[in-house]
mmCIF file as gemmi writes it, N, C-alpha and C atoms, coordinates in Angstrom:
data_model
loop_
_atom_site.group_PDB
_atom_site.id
_atom_site.type_symbol
_atom_site.label_atom_id
_atom_site.label_alt_id
_atom_site.label_comp_id
_atom_site.label_asym_id
_atom_site.label_entity_id
_atom_site.label_seq_id
_atom_site.pdbx_PDB_ins_code
_atom_site.Cartn_x
_atom_site.Cartn_y
_atom_site.Cartn_z
_atom_site.occupancy
_atom_site.B_iso_or_equiv
_atom_site.pdbx_formal_charge
_atom_site.auth_seq_id
_atom_site.auth_asym_id
_atom_site.pdbx_PDB_model_num
ATOM 1 N N . MET Axp A 1 ? 38.244 12.964 -58.231 1 0 ? 1 A 1
ATOM 2 C CA . MET Axp A 1 ? 37.039 12.109 -58.602 1 0 ? 1 A 1
ATOM 3 C C . MET Axp A 1 ? 36.195 13.121 -59.211 1 0 ? 1 A 1
ATOM 4 N N . THR Axp A 2 ? 36.195 12.488 -60.828 1 0 ? 2 A 1
ATOM 5 C CA . THR Axp A 2 ? 35.677 12.985 -61.963 1 0 ? 2 A 1
ATOM 6 C C . THR Axp A 2 ? 34.173 12.689 -62.085 1 0 ? 2 A 1
ATOM 7 N N . ARG Axp A 3 ? 33.503 13.303 -62.4 1 0 ? 3 A 1
ATOM 8 C CA . ARG Axp A 3 ? 31.766 12.819 -62.634 1 0 ? 3 A 1
ATOM 9 C C . ARG Axp A 3 ? 31.63 12.691 -63.543 1 0 ? 3 A 1
ATOM 10 N N . PRO Axp A 4 ? 30.439 11.787 -63.891 1 0 ? 4 A 1
ATOM 11 C CA . PRO Axp A 4 ? 30.656 10.92 -65.157 1 0 ? 4 A 1
ATOM 12 C C . PRO Axp A 4 ? 29.718 11.839 -66.088 1 0 ? 4 A 1
ATOM 13 N N . VAL Axp A 5 ? 29.987 12.074 -67.427 1 0 ? 5 A 1
ATOM 14 C CA . VAL Axp A 5 ? 29.615 12.645 -68.26 1 0 ? 5 A 1
ATOM 15 C C . VAL Axp A 5 ? 28.411 12.635 -68.847 1 0 ? 5 A 1
ATOM 16 N N . VAL Axp A 6 ? 27.571 13.596 -69.002 1 0 ? 6 A 1
ATOM 17 C CA . VAL Axp A 6 ? 25.906 13.867 -69.114 1 0 ? 6 A 1
ATOM 18 C C . VAL Axp A 6 ? 25.678 13.352 -70.828 1 0 ? 6 A 1
ATOM 19 N N . ASP Axp A 7 ? 25.059 12.561 -70.988 1 0 ? 7 A 1
ATOM 20 C CA . ASP Axp A 7 ? 24.575 12.222 -72.318 1 0 ? 7 A 1
ATOM 21 C C . ASP Axp A 7 ? 23.425 13.1 -72.628 1 0 ? 7 A 1
ATOM 22 N N . TRP Axp A 8 ? 23.72 13.985 -73.451 1 0 ? 8 A 1
ATOM 23 C CA . TRP Axp A 8 ? 22.818 14.891 -73.952 1 0 ? 8 A 1
ATOM 24 C C . TRP Axp A 8 ? 22.254 14.535 -74.702 1 0 ? 8 A 1
ATOM 25 N N . ARG Axp A 9 ? 21.909 13.59 -75.351 1 0 ? 9 A 1
ATOM 26 C CA . ARG Axp A 9 ? 21.147 13.516 -76.297 1 0 ? 9 A 1
ATOM 27 C C . ARG Axp A 9 ? 19.879 12.568 -75.594 1 0 ? 9 A 1
ATOM 28 N N . ARG Axp A 10 ? 20.269 11.872 -74.582 1 0 ? 10 A 1
ATOM 29 C CA . ARG Axp A 10 ? 19.208 11.013 -73.719 1 0 ? 10 A 1
ATOM 30 C C . ARG Axp A 10 ? 18.41 12.289 -72.618 1 0 ? 10 A 1
ATOM 31 N N . ALA Axp A 11 ? 19.667 13.112 -72.137 1 0 ? 11 A 1
ATOM 32 C CA . ALA Axp A 11 ? 18.816 14.285 -71.428 1 0 ? 11 A 1
ATOM 33 C C . ALA Axp A 11 ? 17.929 15.326 -72.228 1 0 ? 11 A 1
ATOM 34 N N . THR Axp A 12 ? 18.188 15.707 -73.288 1 0 ? 12 A 1
ATOM 35 C CA . THR Axp A 12 ? 17.52 16.342 -74.177 1 0 ? 12 A 1
ATOM 36 C C . THR Axp A 12 ? 16.077 15.851 -74.678 1 0 ? 12 A 1
ATOM 37 N N . LEU Axp A 13 ? 16.125 14.179 -75.026 1 0 ? 13 A 1
ATOM 38 C CA . LEU Axp A 13 ? 14.925 13.382 -75.353 1 0 ? 13 A 1
ATOM 39 C C . LEU Axp A 13 ? 14.024 13.774 -74.052 1 0 ? 13 A 1
ATOM 40 N N . ILE Axp A 14 ? 14.559 13.198 -72.609 1 0 ? 14 A 1
ATOM 41 C CA . ILE Axp A 14 ? 14.291 13.227 -71.657 1 0 ? 14 A 1
ATOM 42 C C . ILE Axp A 14 ? 13.041 14.791 -71.625 1 0 ? 14 A 1
ATOM 43 N N . GLY Axp A 15 ? 13.768 15.814 -71.362 1 0 ? 15 A 1
ATOM 44 C CA . GLY Axp A 15 ? 13.739 16.992 -71.139 1 0 ? 15 A 1
ATOM 45 C C . GLY Axp A 15 ? 12.784 17.555 -72.142 1 0 ? 15 A 1
ATOM 46 N N . ALA Axp A 16 ? 12.73 17.096 -73.665 1 0 ? 16 A 1
ATOM 47 C CA . ALA Axp A 16 ? 11.218 17.151 -74.563 1 0 ? 16 A 1
ATOM 48 C C . ALA Axp A 16 ? 10.271 16.659 -74.312 1 0 ? 16 A 1
ATOM 49 N N . VAL Axp A 17 ? 10.309 15.181 -74.038 1 0 ? 17 A 1
ATOM 50 C CA . VAL Axp A 17 ? 9.229 14.395 -73.783 1 0 ? 17 A 1
ATOM 51 C C . VAL Axp A 17 ? 8.309 15.102 -72.344 1 0 ? 17 A 1
ATOM 52 N N . GLY Axp A 18 ? 9.385 15.243 -71.247 1 0 ? 18 A 1
ATOM 53 C CA . GLY Axp A 18 ? 8.655 15.905 -70.255 1 0 ? 18 A 1
ATOM 54 C C . GLY Axp A 18 ? 8.133 16.999 -70.406 1 0 ? 18 A 1
ATOM 55 N N . GLY Axp A 19 ? 9.104 18.068 -71.205 1 0 ? 19 A 1
ATOM 56 C CA . GLY Axp A 19 ? 8.788 19.531 -71.319 1 0 ? 19 A 1
ATOM 57 C C . GLY Axp A 19 ? 7.134 19.58 -72.074 1 0 ? 19 A 1
ATOM 58 N N . GLY Axp A 20 ? 7.21 18.583 -73.022 1 0 ? 20 A 1
ATOM 59 C CA . GLY Axp A 20 ? 5.613 18.565 -73.968 1 0 ? 20 A 1
ATOM 60 C C . GLY Axp A 20 ? 4.686 17.924 -72.636 1 0 ? 20 A 1
ATOM 61 N N . VAL Axp A 21 ? 4.757 16.861 -72.11 1 0 ? 21 A 1
ATOM 62 C CA . VAL Axp A 21 ? 3.804 16.663 -70.95 1 0 ? 21 A 1
ATOM 63 C C . VAL Axp A 21 ? 3.346 18.166 -70.032 1 0 ? 21 A 1
ATOM 64 N N . PHE Axp A 22 ? 4.602 18.62 -69.832 1 0 ? 22 A 1
ATOM 65 C CA . PHE Axp A 22 ? 4.272 19.757 -68.852 1 0 ? 22 A 1
ATOM 66 C C . PHE Axp A 22 ? 3.415 20.859 -69.272 1 0 ? 22 A 1
ATOM 67 N N . TRP Axp A 23 ? 3.955 21.313 -70.614 1 0 ? 23 A 1
ATOM 68 C CA . TRP Axp A 23 ? 3.415 22.542 -70.972 1 0 ? 23 A 1
ATOM 69 C C . TRP Axp A 23 ? 1.762 22.165 -71.558 1 0 ? 23 A 1
ATOM 70 N N . GLY Axp A 24 ? 1.741 21.153 -71.785 1 0 ? 24 A 1
ATOM 71 C CA . GLY Axp A 24 ? 0.432 20.449 -72.299 1 0 ? 24 A 1
ATOM 72 C C . GLY Axp A 24 ? -0.575 20.784 -71.372 1 0 ? 24 A 1
ATOM 73 N N . LEU Axp A 25 ? 0.069 19.967 -70.198 1 0 ? 25 A 1
ATOM 74 C CA . LEU Axp A 25 ? -0.972 20.068 -68.678 1 0 ? 25 A 1
ATOM 75 C C . LEU Axp A 25 ? -1.363 21.353 -68.139 1 0 ? 25 A 1
ATOM 76 N N . THR Axp A 26 ? -0.044 22.643 -68.197 1 0 ? 26 A 1
ATOM 77 C CA . THR Axp A 26 ? 0.031 23.885 -67.758 1 0 ? 26 A 1
ATOM 78 C C . THR Axp A 26 ? -0.737 24.696 -68.963 1 0 ? 26 A 1
ATOM 79 N N . ALA Axp A 27 ? -0.877 24.132 -70.715 1 0 ? 27 A 1
ATOM 80 C CA . ALA Axp A 27 ? -2.163 25.115 -71 1 0 ? 27 A 1
ATOM 81 C C . ALA Axp A 27 ? -3.294 25.036 -70.528 1 0 ? 27 A 1
ATOM 82 N N . GLY Axp A 28 ? -3.862 23.391 -70.543 1 0 ? 28 A 1
ATOM 83 C CA . GLY Axp A 28 ? -4.858 22.983 -70.064 1 0 ? 28 A 1
ATOM 84 C C . GLY Axp A 28 ? -5.611 23.473 -68.67 1 0 ? 28 A 1
ATOM 85 N N . ALA Axp A 29 ? -4.421 23.75 -68.087 1 0 ? 29 A 1
ATOM 86 C CA . ALA Axp A 29 ? -5.079 23.918 -66.83 1 0 ? 29 A 1
ATOM 87 C C . ALA Axp A 29 ? -4.936 25.81 -66.542 1 0 ? 29 A 1
ATOM 88 N N . ILE Axp A 30 ? -4.117 26.614 -67.8 1 0 ? 30 A 1
ATOM 89 C CA . ILE Axp A 30 ? -4.656 27.918 -67.857 1 0 ? 30 A 1
ATOM 90 C C . ILE Axp A 30 ? -6.035 27.571 -68.319 1 0 ? 30 A 1
ATOM 91 N N . LEU Axp A 31 ? -5.915 27.217 -69.478 1 0 ? 31 A 1
ATOM 92 C CA . LEU Axp A 31 ? -7.481 27.545 -70.318 1 0 ? 31 A 1
ATOM 93 C C . LEU Axp A 31 ? -8.54 27.043 -69.392 1 0 ? 31 A 1
ATOM 94 N N . GLY Axp A 32 ? -8.586 25.845 -69.052 1 0 ? 32 A 1
ATOM 95 C CA . GLY Axp A 32 ? -9.686 25.454 -67.52 1 0 ? 32 A 1
ATOM 96 C C . GLY Axp A 32 ? -9.838 26.493 -66.517 1 0 ? 32 A 1
ATOM 97 N N . SER Axp A 33 ? -9.171 27.438 -66.47 1 0 ? 33 A 1
ATOM 98 C CA . SER Axp A 33 ? -8.933 28.423 -65.076 1 0 ? 33 A 1
ATOM 99 C C . SER Axp A 33 ? -9.595 29.72 -65.86 1 0 ? 33 A 1
ATOM 100 N N . LYS Axp A 34 ? -9.364 29.811 -67.259 1 0 ? 34 A 1
ATOM 101 C CA . LYS Axp A 34 ? -9.851 30.743 -67.644 1 0 ? 34 A 1
ATOM 102 C C . LYS Axp A 34 ? -8.8 32.056 -67.335 1 0 ? 34 A 1
ATOM 103 N N . GLY Axp A 35 ? -7.448 31.474 -67.335 1 0 ? 35 A 1
ATOM 104 C CA . GLY Axp A 35 ? -6.405 32.456 -67.172 1 0 ? 35 A 1
ATOM 105 C C . GLY Axp A 35 ? -6.272 33.149 -65.994 1 0 ? 35 A 1
ATOM 106 N N . SER Axp A 36 ? -6.948 32.411 -65.168 1 0 ? 36 A 1
ATOM 107 C CA . SER Axp A 36 ? -6.846 32.526 -63.342 1 0 ? 36 A 1
ATOM 108 C C . SER Axp A 36 ? -5.478 33.485 -62.742 1 0 ? 36 A 1
ATOM 109 N N . ALA Axp A 37 ? -4.767 34.109 -62.382 1 0 ? 37 A 1
ATOM 110 C CA . ALA Axp A 37 ? -3.724 34.508 -62.026 1 0 ? 37 A 1
ATOM 111 C C . ALA Axp A 37 ? -3.403 33.238 -60.767 1 0 ? 37 A 1
ATOM 112 N N . ILE Axp A 38 ? -4.117 33.116 -60.005 1 0 ? 38 A 1
ATOM 113 C CA . ILE Axp A 38 ? -3.624 31.973 -59 1 0 ? 38 A 1
ATOM 114 C C . ILE Axp A 38 ? -2.874 31.177 -59.979 1 0 ? 38 A 1
ATOM 115 N N . VAL Axp A 39 ? -3.759 30.373 -60.603 1 0 ? 39 A 1
ATOM 116 C CA . VAL Axp A 39 ? -3.441 29.168 -61.148 1 0 ? 39 A 1
ATOM 117 C C . VAL Axp A 39 ? -2.237 29.301 -61.966 1 0 ? 39 A 1
ATOM 118 N N . VAL Axp A 40 ? -1.783 30.299 -62.582 1 0 ? 40 A 1
ATOM 119 C CA . VAL Axp A 40 ? -0.734 30.878 -63.1 1 0 ? 40 A 1
ATOM 120 C C . VAL Axp A 40 ? 0.619 31.068 -62.306 1 0 ? 40 A 1
ATOM 121 N N . ALA Axp A 41 ? 0.446 31.198 -61.169 1 0 ? 41 A 1
ATOM 122 C CA . ALA Axp A 41 ? 1.405 31.569 -60.157 1 0 ? 41 A 1
ATOM 123 C C . ALA Axp A 41 ? 1.682 30.167 -59.475 1 0 ? 41 A 1
ATOM 124 N N . GLU Axp A 42 ? 0.465 29.297 -59.556 1 0 ? 42 A 1
ATOM 125 C CA . GLU Axp A 42 ? 0.657 27.911 -59.165 1 0 ? 42 A 1
ATOM 126 C C . GLU Axp A 42 ? 1.355 27.05 -60.11 1 0 ? 42 A 1
ATOM 127 N N . LEU Axp A 43 ? 1.73 27.671 -61.455 1 0 ? 43 A 1
ATOM 128 C CA . LEU Axp A 43 ? 2.237 26.808 -62.443 1 0 ? 43 A 1
ATOM 129 C C . LEU Axp A 43 ? 3.667 27.202 -62.297 1 0 ? 43 A 1
ATOM 130 N N . CYS Axp A 44 ? 4.033 28.638 -62.244 1 0 ? 44 A 1
ATOM 131 C CA . CYS Axp A 44 ? 5.183 29.187 -62.118 1 0 ? 44 A 1
ATOM 132 C C . CYS Axp A 44 ? 6.208 28.419 -60.792 1 0 ? 44 A 1
ATOM 133 N N . VAL Axp A 45 ? 5.029 27.853 -59.589 1 0 ? 45 A 1
ATOM 134 C CA . VAL Axp A 45 ? 6.133 27.216 -58.657 1 0 ? 45 A 1
ATOM 135 C C . VAL Axp A 45 ? 5.968 26.057 -58.835 1 0 ? 45 A 1
ATOM 136 N N . THR Axp A 46 ? 5.206 25.145 -59.573 1 0 ? 46 A 1
ATOM 137 C CA . THR Axp A 46 ? 5.349 24.248 -60.009 1 0 ? 46 A 1
ATOM 138 C C . THR Axp A 46 ? 6.537 23.889 -60.716 1 0 ? 46 A 1
ATOM 139 N N . ALA Axp A 47 ? 7 24.922 -61.9 1 0 ? 47 A 1
ATOM 140 C CA . ALA Axp A 47 ? 8.012 24.713 -62.487 1 0 ? 47 A 1
ATOM 141 C C . ALA Axp A 47 ? 8.888 24.942 -62.175 1 0 ? 47 A 1
ATOM 142 N N . ALA Axp A 48 ? 9.344 25.875 -60.827 1 0 ? 48 A 1
ATOM 143 C CA . ALA Axp A 48 ? 10.296 26.191 -60.033 1 0 ? 48 A 1
ATOM 144 C C . ALA Axp A 48 ? 10.886 24.809 -59.569 1 0 ? 48 A 1
ATOM 145 N N . VAL Axp A 49 ? 9.903 24.201 -58.954 1 0 ? 49 A 1
ATOM 146 C CA . VAL Axp A 49 ? 9.987 23.11 -58.484 1 0 ? 49 A 1
ATOM 147 C C . VAL Axp A 49 ? 10.744 21.822 -58.906 1 0 ? 49 A 1
ATOM 148 N N . VAL Axp A 50 ? 10.128 22.06 -60.119 1 0 ? 50 A 1
ATOM 149 C CA . VAL Axp A 50 ? 10.438 20.839 -61.25 1 0 ? 50 A 1
ATOM 150 C C . VAL Axp A 50 ? 12.103 21.093 -61.371 1 0 ? 50 A 1
ATOM 151 N N . VAL Axp A 51 ? 12.256 22.167 -61.908 1 0 ? 51 A 1
ATOM 152 C CA . VAL Axp A 51 ? 13.861 22.382 -61.925 1 0 ? 51 A 1
ATOM 153 C C . VAL Axp A 51 ? 14.822 22.301 -60.769 1 0 ? 51 A 1
ATOM 154 N N . ILE Axp A 52 ? 14.56 22.899 -59.597 1 0 ? 52 A 1
ATOM 155 C CA . ILE Axp A 52 ? 15.314 22.523 -58.215 1 0 ? 52 A 1
ATOM 156 C C . ILE Axp A 52 ? 15.418 21.031 -58.091 1 0 ? 52 A 1
ATOM 157 N N . ALA Axp A 53 ? 14.077 20.219 -58.207 1 0 ? 53 A 1
ATOM 158 C CA . ALA Axp A 53 ? 14.147 18.954 -58.251 1 0 ? 53 A 1
ATOM 159 C C . ALA Axp A 53 ? 15.195 18.234 -59.276 1 0 ? 53 A 1
ATOM 160 N N . GLY Axp A 54 ? 14.973 18.682 -60.214 1 0 ? 54 A 1
ATOM 161 C CA . GLY Axp A 54 ? 16.063 17.96 -61.479 1 0 ? 54 A 1
ATOM 162 C C . GLY Axp A 54 ? 17.985 18.686 -61.092 1 0 ? 54 A 1
ATOM 163 N N . VAL Axp A 55 ? 18.059 19.84 -60.394 1 0 ? 55 A 1
ATOM 164 C CA . VAL Axp A 55 ? 19.32 20.294 -60.153 1 0 ? 55 A 1
ATOM 165 C C . VAL Axp A 55 ? 19.661 19.309 -58.881 1 0 ? 55 A 1
ATOM 166 N N . SER Axp A 56 ? 18.942 18.812 -58.078 1 0 ? 56 A 1
ATOM 167 C CA . SER Axp A 56 ? 19.139 18.185 -56.857 1 0 ? 56 A 1
ATOM 168 C C . SER Axp A 56 ? 19.858 16.584 -57.335 1 0 ? 56 A 1
ATOM 169 N N . MET Axp A 57 ? 18.747 16.158 -58.163 1 0 ? 57 A 1
ATOM 170 C CA . MET Axp A 57 ? 18.734 14.881 -58.82 1 0 ? 57 A 1
ATOM 171 C C . MET Axp A 57 ? 20.277 15.228 -59.56 1 0 ? 57 A 1
ATOM 172 N N . TYR Axp A 58 ? 20.484 15.855 -60.498 1 0 ? 58 A 1
ATOM 173 C CA . TYR Axp A 58 ? 21.588 15.86 -61.438 1 0 ? 58 A 1
ATOM 174 C C . TYR Axp A 58 ? 22.823 15.9 -60.268 1 0 ? 58 A 1
ATOM 175 N N . ARG Axp A 59 ? 22.705 16.704 -59.281 1 0 ? 59 A 1
ATOM 176 C CA . ARG Axp A 59 ? 24.111 16.747 -58.044 1 0 ? 59 A 1
ATOM 177 C C . ARG Axp A 59 ? 24.269 15.597 -57.632 1 0 ? 59 A 1
ATOM 178 N N . ARG Axp A 60 ? 23.246 14.893 -57.286 1 0 ? 60 A 1
ATOM 179 C CA . ARG Axp A 60 ? 23.327 13.92 -56.508 1 0 ? 60 A 1
ATOM 180 C C . ARG Axp A 60 ? 23.553 12.495 -57.09 1 0 ? 60 A 1
ATOM 181 N N . ALA Axp A 61 ? 23.48 12.672 -58.289 1 0 ? 61 A 1
ATOM 182 C CA . ALA Axp A 61 ? 23.657 10.676 -59.203 1 0 ? 61 A 1
ATOM 183 C C . ALA Axp A 61 ? 25.018 10.749 -59.114 1 0 ? 61 A 1
ATOM 184 N N . THR Axp A 62 ? 25 9.155 -59.023 1 0 ? 62 A 1
ATOM 185 C CA . THR Axp A 62 ? 26.3 8.913 -59.036 1 0 ? 62 A 1
ATOM 186 C C . THR Axp A 62 ? 26.543 8.259 -60.398 1 0 ? 62 A 1
ATOM 187 N N . SER Axp A 63 ? 25.663 7.981 -61.182 1 0 ? 63 A 1
ATOM 188 C CA . SER Axp A 63 ? 25.7 7.36 -62.752 1 0 ? 63 A 1
ATOM 189 C C . SER Axp A 63 ? 25.148 8.386 -63.716 1 0 ? 63 A 1
ATOM 190 N N . SER Axp A 64 ? 25.507 7.715 -64.834 1 0 ? 64 A 1
ATOM 191 C CA . SER Axp A 64 ? 25.476 8.865 -66.082 1 0 ? 64 A 1
ATOM 192 C C . SER Axp A 64 ? 23.802 8.908 -66.299 1 0 ? 64 A 1
ATOM 193 N N . PRO Axp A 65 ? 23.072 7.874 -66.024 1 0 ? 65 A 1
ATOM 194 C CA . PRO Axp A 65 ? 21.397 7.737 -66.367 1 0 ? 65 A 1
ATOM 195 C C . PRO Axp A 65 ? 20.942 8.845 -65.02 1 0 ? 65 A 1
ATOM 196 N N . GLY Axp A 66 ? 21.332 8.447 -64.27 1 0 ? 66 A 1
ATOM 197 C CA . GLY Axp A 66 ? 20.348 9.184 -63.291 1 0 ? 66 A 1
ATOM 198 C C . GLY Axp A 66 ? 21.047 11.118 -63.443 1 0 ? 66 A 1
ATOM 199 N N . ARG Axp A 67 ? 22.067 11.488 -63.697 1 0 ? 67 A 1
ATOM 200 C CA . ARG Axp A 67 ? 22.81 12.861 -64.171 1 0 ? 67 A 1
ATOM 201 C C . ARG Axp A 67 ? 21.783 13.097 -65.271 1 0 ? 67 A 1
ATOM 202 N N . ASP Axp A 68 ? 21.263 12.321 -66.256 1 0 ? 68 A 1
ATOM 203 C CA . ASP Axp A 68 ? 20.862 12.493 -67.421 1 0 ? 68 A 1
ATOM 204 C C . ASP Axp A 68 ? 19.292 12.695 -67.442 1 0 ? 68 A 1
ATOM 205 N N . PHE Axp A 69 ? 18.728 12.27 -66.323 1 0 ? 69 A 1
ATOM 206 C CA . PHE Axp A 69 ? 17.323 12.326 -65.84 1 0 ? 69 A 1
ATOM 207 C C . PHE Axp A 69 ? 17.233 13.602 -65.237 1 0 ? 69 A 1
ATOM 208 N N . GLY Axp A 70 ? 18.338 13.968 -64.369 1 0 ? 70 A 1
ATOM 209 C CA . GLY Axp A 70 ? 18.403 15.265 -63.526 1 0 ? 70 A 1
ATOM 210 C C . GLY Axp A 70 ? 18.119 16.386 -64.612 1 0 ? 70 A 1
ATOM 211 N N . MET Axp A 71 ? 19.125 16.562 -65.296 1 0 ? 71 A 1
ATOM 212 C CA . MET Axp A 71 ? 19.095 17.212 -66.651 1 0 ? 71 A 1
ATOM 213 C C . MET Axp A 71 ? 18.15 17.412 -67.321 1 0 ? 71 A 1
ATOM 214 N N . GLY Axp A 72 ? 17.316 16.293 -67.806 1 0 ? 72 A 1
ATOM 215 C CA . GLY Axp A 72 ? 16.62 16.351 -68.587 1 0 ? 72 A 1
ATOM 216 C C . GLY Axp A 72 ? 15.087 17.071 -67.674 1 0 ? 72 A 1
ATOM 217 N N . LEU Axp A 73 ? 15.073 17.16 -66.422 1 0 ? 73 A 1
ATOM 218 C CA . LEU Axp A 73 ? 14.089 17.885 -65.56 1 0 ? 73 A 1
ATOM 219 C C . LEU Axp A 73 ? 14.355 19.165 -65.188 1 0 ? 73 A 1
ATOM 220 N N . VAL Axp A 74 ? 15.573 19.459 -65.746 1 0 ? 74 A 1
ATOM 221 C CA . VAL Axp A 74 ? 15.73 20.713 -65.755 1 0 ? 74 A 1
ATOM 222 C C . VAL Axp A 74 ? 15.461 21.123 -67.288 1 0 ? 74 A 1
ATOM 223 N N . LEU Axp A 75 ? 15.531 20.776 -68 1 0 ? 75 A 1
ATOM 224 C CA . LEU Axp A 75 ? 15.15 21.216 -69.384 1 0 ? 75 A 1
ATOM 225 C C . LEU Axp A 75 ? 13.847 21.316 -69.626 1 0 ? 75 A 1
ATOM 226 N N . ALA Axp A 76 ? 13.293 20.401 -68.786 1 0 ? 76 A 1
ATOM 227 C CA . ALA Axp A 76 ? 11.807 20.173 -69.315 1 0 ? 76 A 1
ATOM 228 C C . ALA Axp A 76 ? 10.506 21.344 -69.099 1 0 ? 76 A 1
ATOM 229 N N . PRO Axp A 77 ? 10.646 22.391 -67.707 1 0 ? 77 A 1
ATOM 230 C CA . PRO Axp A 77 ? 10 23.419 -67.637 1 0 ? 77 A 1
ATOM 231 C C . PRO Axp A 77 ? 10.605 24.286 -68.808 1 0 ? 77 A 1
ATOM 232 N N . LEU Axp A 78 ? 11.898 24.77 -69.257 1 0 ? 78 A 1
ATOM 233 C CA . LEU Axp A 78 ? 12.659 25.51 -69.995 1 0 ? 78 A 1
ATOM 234 C C . LEU Axp A 78 ? 12.401 25.354 -71.602 1 0 ? 78 A 1
ATOM 235 N N . THR Axp A 79 ? 11.791 23.912 -71.826 1 0 ? 79 A 1
ATOM 236 C CA . THR Axp A 79 ? 11.263 23.878 -73.475 1 0 ? 79 A 1
ATOM 237 C C . THR Axp A 79 ? 9.859 24.575 -74.081 1 0 ? 79 A 1
ATOM 238 N N . GLY Axp A 80 ? 9.408 25.156 -73.192 1 0 ? 80 A 1
ATOM 239 C CA . GLY Axp A 80 ? 8.474 25.869 -73.859 1 0 ? 80 A 1
ATOM 240 C C . GLY Axp A 80 ? 8.376 27.248 -73.182 1 0 ? 80 A 1
ATOM 241 N N . LEU Axp A 81 ? 9.534 27.606 -72.487 1 0 ? 81 A 1
ATOM 242 C CA . LEU Axp A 81 ? 9.827 29.085 -72.056 1 0 ? 81 A 1
ATOM 243 C C . LEU Axp A 81 ? 10.011 30.392 -73.299 1 0 ? 81 A 1
ATOM 244 N N . ALA Axp A 82 ? 10.58 29.699 -73.995 1 0 ? 82 A 1
ATOM 245 C CA . ALA Axp A 82 ? 11.163 30.542 -75.414 1 0 ? 82 A 1
ATOM 246 C C . ALA Axp A 82 ? 9.969 30.847 -76.258 1 0 ? 82 A 1
ATOM 247 N N . PRO Axp A 83 ? 9.258 29.855 -76.583 1 0 ? 83 A 1
ATOM 248 C CA . PRO Axp A 83 ? 7.756 30.566 -77.19 1 0 ? 83 A 1
ATOM 249 C C . PRO Axp A 83 ? 6.849 31.092 -76.438 1 0 ? 83 A 1
ATOM 250 N N . LEU Axp A 84 ? 7.055 31.146 -74.666 1 0 ? 84 A 1
ATOM 251 C CA . LEU Axp A 84 ? 5.71 31.704 -74.099 1 0 ? 84 A 1
ATOM 252 C C . LEU Axp A 84 ? 6.422 33.377 -73.885 1 0 ? 84 A 1
ATOM 253 N N . LEU Axp A 85 ? 7.927 33.296 -74.199 1 0 ? 85 A 1
ATOM 254 C CA . LEU Axp A 85 ? 8.362 34.703 -73.701 1 0 ? 85 A 1
ATOM 255 C C . LEU Axp A 85 ? 8.255 35.324 -74.982 1 0 ? 85 A 1
ATOM 256 N N . ALA Axp A 86 ? 8.268 34.919 -75.959 1 0 ? 86 A 1
ATOM 257 C CA . ALA Axp A 86 ? 8.256 35.261 -77.146 1 0 ? 86 A 1
ATOM 258 C C . ALA Axp A 86 ? 6.6 35.841 -77.53 1 0 ? 86 A 1
ATOM 259 N N . MET Axp A 87 ? 5.749 35.337 -76.959 1 0 ? 87 A 1
ATOM 260 C CA . MET Axp A 87 ? 4 35.842 -76.592 1 0 ? 87 A 1
ATOM 261 C C . MET Axp A 87 ? 3.85 36.596 -75.883 1 0 ? 87 A 1
ATOM 262 N N . LEU Axp A 88 ? 4.595 36.842 -75.095 1 0 ? 88 A 1
ATOM 263 C CA . LEU Axp A 88 ? 4.253 37.224 -73.428 1 0 ? 88 A 1
ATOM 264 C C . LEU Axp A 88 ? 3.84 39.239 -73.743 1 0 ? 88 A 1
ATOM 265 N N . PRO Axp A 89 ? 4.234 39.666 -74.879 1 0 ? 89 A 1
ATOM 266 C CA . PRO Axp A 89 ? 4.494 41.157 -75.189 1 0 ? 89 A 1
ATOM 267 C C . PRO Axp A 89 ? 3.172 41.056 -75.788 1 0 ? 89 A 1
ATOM 268 N N . GLY Axp A 90 ? 2.485 40.649 -76.58 1 0 ? 90 A 1
ATOM 269 C CA . GLY Axp A 90 ? 1.446 40.518 -77.382 1 0 ? 90 A 1
ATOM 270 C C . GLY Axp A 90 ? 0.213 40.11 -76.177 1 0 ? 90 A 1
ATOM 271 N N . VAL Axp A 91 ? 0.584 39.142 -75.445 1 0 ? 91 A 1
ATOM 272 C CA . VAL Axp A 91 ? -0.773 38.882 -74.382 1 0 ? 91 A 1
ATOM 273 C C . VAL Axp A 91 ? -0.664 40.023 -73.599 1 0 ? 91 A 1
ATOM 274 N N . VAL Axp A 92 ? 0.137 40.784 -72.983 1 0 ? 92 A 1
ATOM 275 C CA . VAL Axp A 92 ? 0.165 41.529 -72.022 1 0 ? 92 A 1
ATOM 276 C C . VAL Axp A 92 ? -0.651 43.174 -72.497 1 0 ? 92 A 1
ATOM 277 N N . VAL Axp A 93 ? -0.194 43.389 -73.836 1 0 ? 93 A 1
ATOM 278 C CA . VAL Axp A 93 ? -0.927 44.185 -74.599 1 0 ? 93 A 1
ATOM 279 C C . VAL Axp A 93 ? -2.467 44.161 -74.828 1 0 ? 93 A 1
ATOM 280 N N . ILE Axp A 94 ? -2.895 42.779 -75.219 1 0 ? 94 A 1
ATOM 281 C CA . ILE Axp A 94 ? -4.024 42.472 -75.426 1 0 ? 94 A 1
ATOM 282 C C . ILE Axp A 94 ? -4.905 42.718 -74.088 1 0 ? 94 A 1
ATOM 283 N N . PHE Axp A 95 ? -4.264 42.418 -72.717 1 0 ? 95 A 1
ATOM 284 C CA . PHE Axp A 95 ? -4.968 42.302 -71.753 1 0 ? 95 A 1
ATOM 285 C C . PHE Axp A 95 ? -4.949 43.816 -70.977 1 0 ? 95 A 1
ATOM 286 N N . TRP Axp A 96 ? -3.726 44.425 -71.056 1 0 ? 96 A 1
ATOM 287 C CA . TRP Axp A 96 ? -3.863 45.892 -70.954 1 0 ? 96 A 1
ATOM 288 C C . TRP Axp A 96 ? -4.834 46.756 -71.222 1 0 ? 96 A 1
ATOM 289 N N . LYS Axp A 97 ? -5.077 46.744 -73.01 1 0 ? 97 A 1
ATOM 290 C CA . LYS Axp A 97 ? -5.874 47.323 -73.78 1 0 ? 97 A 1
ATOM 291 C C . LYS Axp A 97 ? -7.174 47.179 -73.245 1 0 ? 97 A 1
ATOM 292 N N . GLY Axp A 98 ? -7.877 45.856 -72.772 1 0 ? 98 A 1
ATOM 293 C CA . GLY Axp A 98 ? -8.887 45.477 -72.076 1 0 ? 98 A 1
ATOM 294 C C . GLY Axp A 98 ? -9.613 45.112 -73.276 1 0 ? 98 A 1
């Protein structure tokens, strides 16, 4: 039995829109808490839960739209990861120097 093919256009659109919402809420939560480590840890856990839910939905889906949505959920938290990793060294240096 072959699995349905993922429509990557739909999956990336879902991931981009979901990622924009996710990272917008994330930035608001971090700014609202003034960079509290507890809030950052909770957001990391939330991102991991979204990725796990996406993988689960992707694996259990029987139709292409379900697989597309699952893959979009996987992509959503990852959309802001590259800019975040690019800025991380500067943020670490700023906090390290006090």
